Structures are given as C-alpha cells and as structure tokens.
C-alpha positions as a LaTeX table, in Angstrom:
\begin{tabular}{lrrr}
\hline
Residue & $x$ (\AA) & $y$ (\AA) & $z$ (\AA) \\
\hline
Met1 & $-23.64$ & $-14.04$ & $-11.42$ \\
Lys2 & $-19.97$ & $-13.44$ & $-12.13$ \\
Thr3 & $-18.43$ & $-10.62$ & $-14.13$ \\
Arg4 & $-15.08$ & $-10.61$ & $-15.83$ \\
Ser5 & $-12.10$ & $-9.57$ & $-13.74$ \\
Pro6 & $-11.09$ & $-6.19$ & $-15.23$ \\
Ala7 & $-7.43$ & $-6.40$ & $-14.22$ \\
Ala8 & $-6.99$ & $-9.87$ & $-15.67$ \\
Gln9 & $-8.67$ & $-9.18$ & $-19.02$ \\
Thr10 & $-7.35$ & $-7.38$ & $-22.07$ \\
Pro11 & $-10.05$ & $-6.61$ & $-24.62$ \\
Pro12 & $-9.53$ & $-8.30$ & $-27.97$ \\
Ala13 & $-8.67$ & $-6.09$ & $-30.93$ \\
Asp14 & $-12.23$ & $-6.00$ & $-32.21$ \\
Val15 & $-13.61$ & $-4.88$ & $-28.84$ \\
Gln16 & $-11.44$ & $-1.83$ & $-28.19$ \\
Pro17 & $-13.17$ & 1.14 & $-26.53$ \\
Val18 & $-14.47$ & 3.92 & $-28.74$ \\
Ala19 & $-15.72$ & 7.39 & $-27.88$ \\
Thr20 & $-19.39$ & 6.65 & $-28.61$ \\
Asp21 & $-21.48$ & 4.29 & $-30.66$ \\
Asn22 & $-21.68$ & 6.93 & $-33.38$ \\
Pro23 & $-18.56$ & 6.94 & $-35.65$ \\
Glu24 & $-19.09$ & 10.64 & $-36.33$ \\
Asp25 & $-18.55$ & 11.35 & $-32.62$ \\
Ser26 & $-15.19$ & 9.60 & $-32.40$ \\
Arg27 & $-13.16$ & 12.73 & $-33.11$ \\
Pro28 & $-10.44$ & 13.58 & $-30.55$ \\
Arg29 & $-11.71$ & 15.85 & $-27.81$ \\
Arg30 & $-10.00$ & 18.04 & $-25.26$ \\
Gly31 & $-10.16$ & 17.08 & $-21.62$ \\
Arg32 & $-9.56$ & 13.65 & $-20.14$ \\
Pro33 & $-8.14$ & 10.92 & $-22.44$ \\
Ser34 & $-10.58$ & 8.73 & $-24.30$ \\
Ala35 & $-11.20$ & 5.21 & $-23.01$ \\
Asp36 & $-9.21$ & 3.54 & $-25.78$ \\
Arg37 & $-6.01$ & 5.03 & $-24.35$ \\
Gln38 & $-6.66$ & 3.77 & $-20.84$ \\
Ala39 & $-5.55$ & 0.46 & $-19.36$ \\
Pro40 & $-8.31$ & $-2.20$ & $-19.31$ \\
Asp41 & $-8.62$ & $-2.19$ & $-15.52$ \\
Gln42 & $-8.83$ & 1.62 & $-15.46$ \\
Thr43 & $-11.53$ & 1.55 & $-18.14$ \\
Ala44 & $-13.58$ & $-0.93$ & $-16.15$ \\
Gln45 & $-13.12$ & 1.08 & $-12.95$ \\
Asn46 & $-14.25$ & 4.25 & $-14.71$ \\
Ile47 & $-17.34$ & 2.42 & $-15.91$ \\
Leu48 & $-18.06$ & 1.25 & $-12.36$ \\
Glu49 & $-17.72$ & 4.76 & $-10.93$ \\
Val50 & $-20.03$ & 6.32 & $-13.49$ \\
Ala51 & $-22.49$ & 3.43 & $-13.27$ \\
Thr52 & $-22.60$ & 3.82 & $-9.49$ \\
Arg53 & $-23.86$ & 7.39 & $-9.87$ \\
Glu54 & $-26.29$ & 6.43 & $-12.62$ \\
Phe55 & $-27.85$ & 3.54 & $-10.69$ \\
Ala56 & $-27.86$ & 5.49 & $-7.42$ \\
Asp57 & $-29.66$ & 8.44 & $-9.01$ \\
Lys58 & $-32.11$ & 6.56 & $-11.23$ \\
Gly59 & $-32.38$ & 3.01 & $-9.87$ \\
Phe60 & $-31.97$ & $-0.13$ & $-11.93$ \\
Ser61 & $-34.95$ & 0.49 & $-14.19$ \\
Gly62 & $-34.22$ & 4.15 & $-14.86$ \\
Ala63 & $-30.47$ & 3.86 & $-15.43$ \\
Arg64 & $-29.34$ & 3.88 & $-19.07$ \\
Ile65 & $-26.32$ & 2.08 & $-20.45$ \\
Asp66 & $-26.16$ & 4.72 & $-23.22$ \\
Ala67 & $-25.68$ & 7.44 & $-20.61$ \\
Ile68 & $-22.95$ & 5.45 & $-18.85$ \\
Ala69 & $-21.16$ & 4.84 & $-22.14$ \\
Glu70 & $-21.33$ & 8.51 & $-23.06$ \\
Ser71 & $-20.02$ & 9.66 & $-19.67$ \\
Thr72 & $-17.10$ & 7.23 & $-19.79$ \\
Arg73 & $-16.40$ & 7.96 & $-23.48$ \\
Thr74 & $-16.56$ & 4.27 & $-24.26$ \\
Ser75 & $-19.20$ & 2.09 & $-25.92$ \\
Lys76 & $-22.08$ & $-0.14$ & $-24.91$ \\
Arg77 & $-20.18$ & $-2.99$ & $-26.52$ \\
Met78 & $-17.22$ & $-2.41$ & $-24.20$ \\
Ile79 & $-19.49$ & $-2.24$ & $-21.14$ \\
Tyr80 & $-21.11$ & $-5.52$ & $-22.10$ \\
Tyr81 & $-17.67$ & $-7.04$ & $-22.71$ \\
Tyr82 & $-16.67$ & $-6.39$ & $-19.11$ \\
Phe83 & $-20.02$ & $-6.84$ & $-17.38$ \\
Thr84 & $-22.11$ & $-9.03$ & $-19.77$ \\
Ser85 & $-25.38$ & $-7.13$ & $-19.32$ \\
Lys86 & $-27.08$ & $-4.26$ & $-17.55$ \\
Glu87 & $-27.91$ & $-6.64$ & $-14.70$ \\
Gly88 & $-24.27$ & $-7.75$ & $-14.58$ \\
Leu89 & $-23.11$ & $-4.14$ & $-14.35$ \\
Tyr90 & $-25.62$ & $-3.33$ & $-11.62$ \\
Leu91 & $-24.51$ & $-6.37$ & $-9.64$ \\
Ala92 & $-20.86$ & $-5.36$ & $-10.05$ \\
Val93 & $-21.75$ & $-1.87$ & $-8.75$ \\
Leu94 & $-23.43$ & $-3.36$ & $-5.69$ \\
Glu95 & $-20.50$ & $-5.68$ & $-5.01$ \\
Asp96 & $-18.01$ & $-2.85$ & $-5.35$ \\
Ala97 & $-20.04$ & $-0.61$ & $-3.01$ \\
Tyr98 & $-20.26$ & $-3.22$ & $-0.25$ \\
Lys99 & $-16.64$ & $-4.28$ & $-0.62$ \\
Arg100 & $-15.48$ & $-0.68$ & $-0.23$ \\
Ile101 & $-17.23$ & $-0.05$ & 3.07 \\
Arg102 & $-16.32$ & $-3.46$ & 4.52 \\
Ser103 & $-12.69$ & $-3.14$ & 3.42 \\
Ile104 & $-12.26$ & 0.19 & 5.19 \\
Glu105 & $-14.18$ & $-1.11$ & 8.18 \\
Ser106 & $-11.85$ & $-4.12$ & 8.46 \\
Gly107 & $-8.86$ & $-1.77$ & 8.30 \\
Leu108 & $-9.92$ & 0.05 & 11.47 \\
Asn109 & $-7.98$ & $-2.59$ & 13.47 \\
Leu110 & $-10.47$ & $-2.40$ & 16.33 \\
Asp111 & $-8.83$ & $-5.33$ & 18.13 \\
Gly112 & $-6.04$ & $-2.95$ & 19.09 \\
Phe113 & $-8.36$ & $-0.70$ & 21.14 \\
Glu114 & $-10.20$ & $-1.12$ & 24.40 \\
Pro115 & $-13.78$ & $-2.34$ & 23.76 \\
Leu116 & $-15.51$ & 0.94 & 24.61 \\
Asp117 & $-13.09$ & 3.01 & 22.53 \\
Ala118 & $-13.35$ & 0.48 & 19.68 \\
Leu119 & $-17.16$ & 0.69 & 19.68 \\
Gln120 & $-17.06$ & 4.48 & 19.56 \\
Arg121 & $-14.62$ & 4.35 & 16.65 \\
Leu122 & $-16.80$ & 1.85 & 14.78 \\
Val123 & $-19.95$ & 3.96 & 15.16 \\
Ala124 & $-18.08$ & 7.13 & 14.19 \\
Phe125 & $-16.75$ & 5.41 & 11.08 \\
Ala126 & $-20.22$ & 4.16 & 10.09 \\
Phe127 & $-21.65$ & 7.66 & 10.47 \\
Asp128 & $-18.83$ & 9.36 & 8.56 \\
Tyr129 & $-18.95$ & 6.83 & 5.73 \\
His130 & $-22.68$ & 7.13 & 5.18 \\
Val131 & $-22.51$ & 10.93 & 5.18 \\
Ala132 & $-19.57$ & 10.95 & 2.77 \\
His133 & $-21.11$ & 8.35 & 0.42 \\
Pro134 & $-24.77$ & 9.18 & $-0.23$ \\
Asp135 & $-24.60$ & 7.07 & $-3.41$ \\
Phe136 & $-24.15$ & 4.01 & $-1.20$ \\
Val137 & $-27.27$ & 4.92 & 0.75 \\
Arg138 & $-29.30$ & 5.36 & $-2.45$ \\
Leu139 & $-28.03$ & 2.07 & $-3.89$ \\
Val140 & $-29.14$ & 0.23 & $-0.77$ \\
Met141 & $-32.51$ & 1.98 & $-0.86$ \\
Asn142 & $-32.97$ & 1.00 & $-4.51$ \\
Glu143 & $-32.01$ & $-2.60$ & $-3.80$ \\
Asn144 & $-34.58$ & $-2.76$ & $-1.02$ \\
Ile145 & $-37.21$ & $-1.57$ & $-3.49$ \\
His146 & $-36.32$ & $-4.72$ & $-5.47$ \\
Asn147 & $-36.61$ & $-6.81$ & $-2.28$ \\
Gly148 & $-32.90$ & $-7.59$ & $-2.39$ \\
Ala149 & $-33.33$ & $-9.63$ & $-5.57$ \\
Phe150 & $-29.95$ & $-8.69$ & $-7.05$ \\
Leu151 & $-28.04$ & $-8.85$ & $-3.78$ \\
Ala152 & $-29.33$ & $-12.39$ & $-3.30$ \\
Lys153 & $-27.42$ & $-13.41$ & $-6.43$ \\
Ser154 & $-24.06$ & $-12.28$ & $-5.04$ \\
Glu155 & $-22.21$ & $-14.63$ & $-2.72$ \\
Ser156 & $-19.38$ & $-12.08$ & $-2.37$ \\
Ile157 & $-21.69$ & $-9.43$ & $-0.86$ \\
Gln158 & $-23.07$ & $-11.93$ & 1.60 \\
Gln159 & $-19.54$ & $-12.96$ & 2.58 \\
Val160 & $-18.27$ & $-9.42$ & 3.19 \\
Asn161 & $-21.38$ & $-8.58$ & 5.19 \\
Arg162 & $-20.85$ & $-11.68$ & 7.34 \\
Ser163 & $-17.33$ & $-10.44$ & 8.05 \\
Ala164 & $-18.82$ & $-7.21$ & 9.46 \\
Ile165 & $-20.89$ & $-9.24$ & 11.90 \\
Asp166 & $-17.87$ & $-11.36$ & 12.85 \\
His167 & $-15.82$ & $-8.23$ & 13.66 \\
Leu168 & $-18.63$ & $-6.70$ & 15.71 \\
Asn169 & $-19.33$ & $-9.97$ & 17.52 \\
Arg170 & $-15.66$ & $-10.28$ & 18.50 \\
Leu171 & $-15.66$ & $-6.70$ & 19.78 \\
Tyr172 & $-18.86$ & $-7.28$ & 21.73 \\
Arg173 & $-17.52$ & $-10.45$ & 23.37 \\
Arg174 & $-14.36$ & $-8.64$ & 24.43 \\
Gly175 & $-16.48$ & $-5.94$ & 26.02 \\
Cys176 & $-18.59$ & $-8.47$ & 27.88 \\
Glu177 & $-15.50$ & $-10.30$ & 29.13 \\
Ala178 & $-14.04$ & $-7.00$ & 30.32 \\
Gly179 & $-17.28$ & $-6.20$ & 32.15 \\
Val180 & $-17.94$ & $-2.97$ & 30.24 \\
Phe181 & $-20.73$ & $-4.29$ & 27.96 \\
Arg182 & $-23.95$ & $-5.82$ & 29.17 \\
Thr183 & $-24.69$ & $-9.37$ & 28.12 \\
Gly184 & $-27.63$ & $-10.66$ & 26.11 \\
Leu185 & $-27.25$ & $-8.55$ & 22.97 \\
Asn186 & $-27.10$ & $-9.92$ & 19.44 \\
Ala187 & $-24.40$ & $-8.77$ & 17.00 \\
Val188 & $-26.76$ & $-8.66$ & 14.00 \\
Asp189 & $-29.30$ & $-6.61$ & 15.94 \\
Leu190 & $-26.56$ & $-4.25$ & 17.14 \\
His191 & $-25.22$ & $-3.87$ & 13.61 \\
Met192 & $-28.72$ & $-3.09$ & 12.37 \\
Ser193 & $-29.19$ & $-0.42$ & 15.04 \\
Ile194 & $-25.89$ & 1.28 & 14.20 \\
Ser195 & $-26.62$ & 1.12 & 10.46 \\
Ala196 & $-30.18$ & 2.36 & 10.90 \\
Leu197 & $-29.16$ & 5.46 & 12.84 \\
Cys198 & $-26.42$ & 6.38 & 10.37 \\
Phe199 & $-28.44$ & 5.45 & 7.27 \\
Phe200 & $-31.50$ & 7.43 & 8.31 \\
Thr201 & $-29.39$ & 10.55 & 8.81 \\
Val202 & $-28.60$ & 10.56 & 5.09 \\
Ala203 & $-31.72$ & 8.94 & 3.63 \\
Asn204 & $-34.19$ & 11.27 & 5.34 \\
Arg205 & $-32.26$ & 14.49 & 5.85 \\
His206 & $-34.06$ & 16.36 & 3.08 \\
Thr207 & $-37.56$ & 15.55 & 4.32 \\
Phe208 & $-36.57$ & 16.20 & 7.95 \\
Ser209 & $-34.89$ & 19.49 & 7.01 \\
Leu210 & $-38.02$ & 20.68 & 5.20 \\
Ser211 & $-40.47$ & 19.38 & 7.81 \\
Phe212 & $-38.70$ & 20.82 & 10.84 \\
Lys213 & $-37.10$ & 23.88 & 9.22 \\
Arg214 & $-33.56$ & 22.86 & 10.16 \\
Asp215 & $-30.52$ & 22.44 & 7.93 \\
Leu216 & $-29.57$ & 18.90 & 8.88 \\
Ser217 & $-26.79$ & 18.87 & 6.28 \\
Ser218 & $-24.79$ & 21.66 & 7.91 \\
Pro219 & $-21.45$ & 20.75 & 9.55 \\
Lys220 & $-22.81$ & 21.82 & 12.94 \\
Ala221 & $-25.93$ & 19.66 & 12.62 \\
Leu222 & $-23.95$ & 16.65 & 11.39 \\
Ala223 & $-21.42$ & 16.96 & 14.22 \\
Ala224 & $-24.23$ & 17.08 & 16.79 \\
Arg225 & $-25.99$ & 14.12 & 15.20 \\
Arg226 & $-22.71$ & 12.16 & 15.13 \\
Arg227 & $-22.17$ & 12.70 & 18.88 \\
Ser228 & $-25.78$ & 11.78 & 19.59 \\
Ile229 & $-25.62$ & 8.49 & 17.69 \\
Ile230 & $-22.33$ & 7.46 & 19.31 \\
Asp231 & $-23.80$ & 8.26 & 22.73 \\
Met232 & $-27.02$ & 6.30 & 22.04 \\
Val233 & $-25.18$ & 3.18 & 20.92 \\
Val234 & $-22.70$ & 3.28 & 23.78 \\
Arg235 & $-25.46$ & 3.77 & 26.36 \\
His236 & $-27.37$ & 0.86 & 24.82 \\
Val237 & $-24.41$ & $-1.51$ & 25.01 \\
Gln238 & $-22.60$ & $-0.30$ & 28.11 \\
Gln239 & $-22.89$ & $-2.20$ & 31.36 \\
Glu240 & $-24.79$ & $-0.22$ & 33.95 \\
Val241 & $-22.73$ & 0.76 & 36.96 \\
Pro242 & $-24.70$ & 0.32 & 40.23 \\
Thr243 & $-25.46$ & 3.61 & 41.92 \\
Pro244 & $-23.98$ & 3.68 & 45.44 \\
His245 & $-26.52$ & 4.20 & 48.20 \\
\hline
\end{tabular}
C-alpha cells in the first residue's frame, strides 16, 4: 500500500486543515500554531509523530483517528487525505519507524573501522536506540501480535531491513578475512541475536524490575546491561585464540 508523499503534495483548497471536526472548536488557541498555518509536509510529519505514540500505546485496534486529529489540531479528513485510511496511516508509521533506525544505522560508516571495533559500535548503537525509542519496541511488539500482516504489505520496510543484513554481512566477512571473527555464522542469525538482547531490555524491563526487585531503568543498570550485551556478542563472534601450553 502506498501513501501520498507529504512533501510533494499541497492539499486542495477544500481539504485545508482545521482545528477539529467541530466548527465550534475552531477558535484560535494559544500555544503551538494550528495545522492550517503549517506547511503540508510539516502537517503530515506532525500526524506521523502523534500517530506513532497512539499506535505504540494502544495498538492498531485501540488507536483512534479522532485522538490523533485532536492532538495534531487537524481533522480526520486531512489525515485521510495524506494517508487514505487508518490502515494507511499505521503502515506509514511502521515504514517511518524502520526507516529511521536503518538510516541512522547506515550512517555509522562501519566500513571505516576495524571489524571488532565496528561490531562493538553496531551493538552499542542498537542498544542505545532501543532504549531511547521505546515506541519503536512497542510498535514491533504490536505488529508481531498481528503476525506481521501489515509489515508484509510494505516493500520499503523489507528493503531497508535487507540493507541492515547486507551491512552486517559485509562487516562479518571483513572480520573473518582478518582472522578476528570465527567462521560459520549467519548474518541474519547474528542480527536476530543482537536485536533480541537489546529489544528484551526494553520490552521486559518492567516485569523484570518488579520480579527481581531491581530498577533496570536506572542509568547504572542500563550502562551495565549495555556492557554485558556488547561483551556477549563479541565473545560469540570473536575467533578463539589458542591457549599456549
């Protein structure tokens, strides 16, 4: 499913944003400017940001377009103009979420570092990103509840995720050629292991904190967990050095 490109579209005169669907609520308000004074691409981006929180918190079924429209001070009609439907908006949110993490990941320029250093940087980035973006974790959890049904409709998400495997595979091959990584590992499996360790830290921190009476969200706990995950991945991938007799 494709949505309209926000930057390339200017809403027609009869589809200009309004404060709410209720004409009585269209009075000027203090605070941030209403959506009808914003550029079209900014309006669409605001909708995406608010929709990300709404879908992350309530899932696809529980999210309400009315609530998104009210929070962005626009209208349901404007949301449907940009994204066609609730499903179209949800898909756009998913695409935006995956593109963000993969874009930053690609910008790490790992080819410029030695394989071991590059792997440590990649794992550290994955950990930091998941911790800083719990909405991303919840979106992925919600999509798994739907068995990936919406993600399957997006070729762009599948493409950007393939790029992540390509980058990791290139890094892994460099490490093997340099003799610092052991051979026989699979890039998809390695990516899953890195993602799982980082993802679980965010997805299950509340239940673990309550079960084991530890504040796993504290800076100290997160720093320790970050070091532990980097160490686990490196030890898993690193070539064993023979012990001298």
